[in-house]
N, C-alpha and C positions, 0 to 999 in steps of 0.2 A: 601287241600290235593293234592299231586302230583300224576299224573297218569303215569303209565309206558306204553310206546308205545308198541302196539301189535307186531311190527316187532322185538323188542328186546325180547319179551316173546317167540315168535316163534323161534328166533335164540337160545335162551337158551334151549328151549325144544329140538331142533335139536342136540345141543352139548351134552346134557344129554343123549339123545337116542344113539348117537354115542359112548358115553363112557360107556353105560350100559354093564355089564359083559356078558350078553347073546349075544349082538351085537358084542362085541369084539371077542368072540370065533367064532361067526357066520361069521365074516369078514375074518377069516383065512381059511375057507373051500374052497373058489374059488376066482378067479380074479374078477368075476362079483360081488360077495358079498363085496369084498374089495373095488371095485370102488363105490358101493352104499354107503358104509360107508364114503368114501371120499366125496361123493355127499352131505351127511348131513353136513359135515364141510363146503363145498362150499356154500350151502344154508345159513348156519349160517353167514358166512363171508359176503355174498352178502346182507343179511338183515341188518346187522350192518352197512355196507357201505351206504346202502340206507337211513337208519335212520340218519346217520351223515350228508349226503348230504341234507336231508330235513331240519335238524336243521340249517345248514349253510345257506341254501336258505332263510329260515324264518328270521334268524338274519340279513342277508344282506338286505332283504326287509324292515324290521322294522327300520334298521339304515338309509336306504335311505329315507323312509317316514318321519322319525323324523327330518332329516336335511332339507327336503323340506318344512316342516311346519314352520320352524324358519327362512326361507329365507326372506330377506328384499328387497322389490322392490322399487326403488327410481324413 
């Protein structure tokens, strides 16, 4: 069973909240509310970026350790 990372779940929830019809009309009332809605998008983008960075780091670490294990010392 594949687990979905919590960062992607929170990012999806932030995007859904920002797209919610109540929030869409709420964001038109003032500049502060509009900025808060953009903050939800910023949070979602940052979380997706952090998750991709984590996957890249883990993949690089695994690739480095697998090449190190097969190294022949003469």
